[in-house]
N, C-alpha and C positions, 0 to 999 in steps of 0.2 A: 296272329300275326301281325307286326307293323309292319308299313311295308311303304317306301320312299312315295308313293302319291297318295296317300291317307293325310287329311290336313292336319296342321298344328298349330295350338297356340303358342305366340310368344310372347310374353310378358303383353298380352292384351290384344296382340296383332295376327290375327288368324291370316296363317299359309295356309296357301290351297292344296300346298304340297310340300315335299320334303328333300327338293332340291333349289339349291341357290345360285346363283351368279357370282364367282369371284371376283375380288376387284382384281382389274388391270391397266395400267397405264395406257392411255391411248397418246397421246399428247397433240390433242387435237384442238386448245384450251382457244378461247378468242381473244380480243383485245382485252386487254387489265385481265385475263386470266378467267376469263367468265365460259360459262358454257352458250353454248351455241344452239342453232335451229337443226344443226348434227345430230349436237348431242342427245336434245330432247328426242328426234326419230330415234337414234341407236337406242335409248333404252326401254321407252314407248314400245319397239319390238320386243324387247326381254321379259315383257311386263310378266307373263306366263313361269315366271320361275317363280316358288314360294318366297324366296327373298331376292331381291338384290344388291350385294353391295357397291357400292362406286367405285368407280378407280382411285386412287391415292389423292384426294387432296387437301394443300398446304392450308394449314391454321395460321400462317403468318407470311410474310415476303421472304423472311427469313430460312423457313423452311421447306423453301423449294429444291428441287435437287432436281429436273430434269426439266427441257423446253415444253415450251405450251401447255405446262399442265394449270388445272384450273384452282382458286382457292376457293375461301370462305372467310375473308375477312376485309371486306369490303361490301356497299350497302348494294354497288351495282352487281358482285358478285353472287349475293342473297337474291337477288330479285332474277337474275339468271336461272339459279338453279330453281326458283319458285317454281319456272315452266318445267323442268324434268320432271320434281317431284307433280305436278298437277298433272302430267299426259300419263306416267305411272299408276297415279293412283284413279284415272279415268279410267284404265283398263284392268284395275282390281288388282295390281301388283301391292308390294310392300318392299322400301329402298331404304336403307342406309346410309350416311357418307362416309367415306375410311377417311377420316381422318393421319395423314402421313408429313410427320415432321423428317426429311430426308437426313438432315445433320451432315458427316462430311463428306457425305454421297451426291458433292453438289459443286459447283464453279464457281471463283468470285465474277463470272460474266452473269450470271445468275442470283446474284446476291446484292442486296443496297446499295446504294456505292460501291459496286465492287469488291464490298470486304469481302475477309477468309469466309467459310464455313464453318461454323460452330458442328463441336463433338463433343461427349464424355473429358479426352483427352488431346494430347496435340500429338494424333498417331495417325498419319497420311495411311488409305486403301489403295490397295494397287488395282490397277485399269483407268479407264480414262470416263469422262464426264459425256453426258447430252448433252450439249447445250444448240443454242442458235447457230452456232457457226461451226456447228460439224464436233464430231469428239474429239475433246481437249483432255489433256494428261490431269488425273487429280491434285490437287495438291496438297499439303498440312496442315490440316483444320486450324482453329484456335480452340481453348477449351475452354467449356462456359465458365464463370462464377457462381459461386454460392447463389445470387443474389440472382444472374441469367435463368439461370436453373430454374427458381422459383417464380421466372417469370416467363419462361417458356408453358412451365406446367399452368397459368393463368391466359398462354394465349389457348391450348388446348380448351379450355373452360370456356374462353368466348368462343372460339369458332364452332363448338357444340350447341351455345346457346343461337348462334347464327343458322347451324344446321335445320336446329328445330323449326326457326322462324322460315327460314327458306323454306319448311314443309315435309322436311325427311321425317321419318316413323325413330329412327337415332341414328346412333354413332358407332362406328367400329374405328378405334386407336390402333392404330400400324404399328403390332410390336416386335414383326419379323424380318426376315430380309435385309438384313442387315442397316435398315434406316434406324433413327435416332434412337426411339428407345429399345430398340435389342443392342446398340450400341454400351447402352449400358451396363445392360446383364452380361456382357460376354467382356470377362478378362484381357482377351488381346487386343479390345480398343476403350476402356475405361482402367486408367494405369490409377485414376485417384485414391489418395489413400484416407479422406475426410468422409463424411457423414454421406456418400455419393457414390463409395469406391468400397473393394476390398473386402471382405467377407460378402456369401453366398447376400446374406440379407440387407446391404450397403445395395450392392449394385443389383438389388431387384427395387431399391426404395423408388426411383424415378417414375417407374414403370407404378406401382401403388400408389404413390401421391398423384400421379395423373390421372389413373383411373377413380380415385378418390373423387377428386378435385370433379373429373366430367361430372361424374355420379350426382355428387351435389349441386353440378349448375344444371343438370337437365332431367335426373331422376337417373334411379341405377335401370329401371326397365328398359329407358334408352340408349343404356352403355353397354359397349362392348369392346371385347380384344383381341386380336391376330398375334398369333406366336407361330415360331419357326424355330425347335429345339435342335442345338445343332448343327444349324443352319450355314454353310462356312459362304451363303453367295452373298457379294458385294465387300468380299475380301475378309471377310469373320474368319479370319486367322485362328484365332486362338480360343475355339470351343465354350459354349455357354455350359453348364453342367447342371447334370440332374438338379441337384440344390439350391439352383437357384430360383427353378421354378418351383421346387416346393418352396420356396421361401414366398415367391409371386403371389403360387394359389394361395399359401395362408394369407397374403392381406387382403384379394381379393377374395376369398371364396364368402366371407361375414356380407360383404355389399350385394346378393342377391343380383348380379347386373342379366343384362338379356342372355347373352350367351358368351362361351367360347369358343374362339375359330382356331383350328389347330391346322399347321401343315403341314406335311410329313415332308421335309423337303430331301430325304435320301433314303433308300433301301436299310431296312435295320431297325427301325427308327416305331413299330409297333407295339414296343414293350412300355417306351414311355408316354406314348399316345395313351396307351391303356391304363397306366399310372394318373395319368393328366384325367381322365375321366371318371376316374374311382372320386379324384379331391376335389373335383368340382362337380357341383348338384346339380348346376343348372344346365340348358341346351348346352348342347353342343355339336359343333362345325366341325366335318374334318374334311379339308383338301388332301387323298391320299392318293395323287399321280403316279406316285416310285411303284408302289408292292401291288399297286391294282389296276387294273387298267382303265382307262380315260374312257369308259362307255356304259352301254347299260349295265354291265357287270360289275362295274362298283356301287349299284344300289342295294346288292347285299348286304353291304357294312350297314344299312338301315336294318333291314331284317335281322341281322347275326346280334343286334345291339350295340354294335363296335363307336354308331353315331346316330345322332339324331336328324341330321340333316346333314348332304354329301352336298362340297361345293364343286361346280367347273369351270374353268376358266377359258383356254382357248377353245374347248370341241362348245363352251357358249357363245365367244365370240363369232364363230364360223355359222350356229347352228339358233337364229333367234326366236325359235319355237322348239329349243330342245326338250322340254316335257313332252310334249308329243311324240321326238324322234325317240326318245329313252322308252318312252311306254312301245311303240313298237318293233321296237330294237332296229331301230336304222330305219332308213339309211340318212349318215350324217356328213353333211359339207366339208370339204376338208378347209382348216386355216390355211393363210395364205402369209408367213413367217414376215414376206415383203414388205407388207402394208399394216402390218402387227402397229409402228410408232407414225405418228403425225400422217399429213398429206388428207386427203378430201373424201368425199363418199365413198370411194373403191379400199373394199375390205374392210368399212367401217358399218355402213347402212346397206350395202345391196348385195347380203349374202341370200339366198331364199329362201323360203319358205316352204314346208310341204305342200 
């Protein structure tokens, strides 16, 4: 029987276990969207994960959605992330960079020259943006032109090349949680009637073309995708459909990418997860924090064959040595939500190990 503590070959990378650190925005980037000394320490502390997936990293200036988030589109940023990857590798870890374009989940104060955020369509999300000046109301975004869509796909590919230059073992494209790729998938945020909207196949096109471009740029074995079907987070009121994910999987399955990472964002979605697992022939990562307890009990999903790797978010945030704690079934440090976003070492690198 396979267990979560067994090693796994991930496209040539040996994972020491099947316990992964999920991507989590921490809003602690330095000047110019760079990784800092604290960033280096934070990820190195968690290198006992079979796989680390970083916080969302914007592939371009336009892709920024939150204050103090890092990028991978300048030489300075690449050099800063090289220090992180070197530290993780020195501890025997494997680390993928998550590339995240926030799309409409942004604010003019975070955009170049104060411009409008971009999106598939000019549909405003509900809620507030986290900016350098606190929370501010979202605005109606500007719809991308066809040429801009192609340029955005190129931005993802360029950022993927930058990630490999920075020493990452691969990249995960963020197609979940209401950000740009997800915005194209869902009819509530994508009202286009051209080749990028309308039918399930057209709404899946941006995700498929982005995955293809990144795979061509850095290799399919270094390319991964995260999705969260029917996730209402970030004002995704018009739920994406099962059909759009069938079209998405049909488009990317032949590529042989490193893994598919599924976030179950609500109870009752296990049937969709099971269907995706059957349709995707590669390594399958699952973040199952809704229907499954977020502790050692979740590891049974590997034993049962529901997933190849289980990813943990807040529990990994608070427990830098999480694999060891899962093996002993605790005890676990309790995450402090007040220090999740922004700040210094408190709630970032000061959680104790066993």
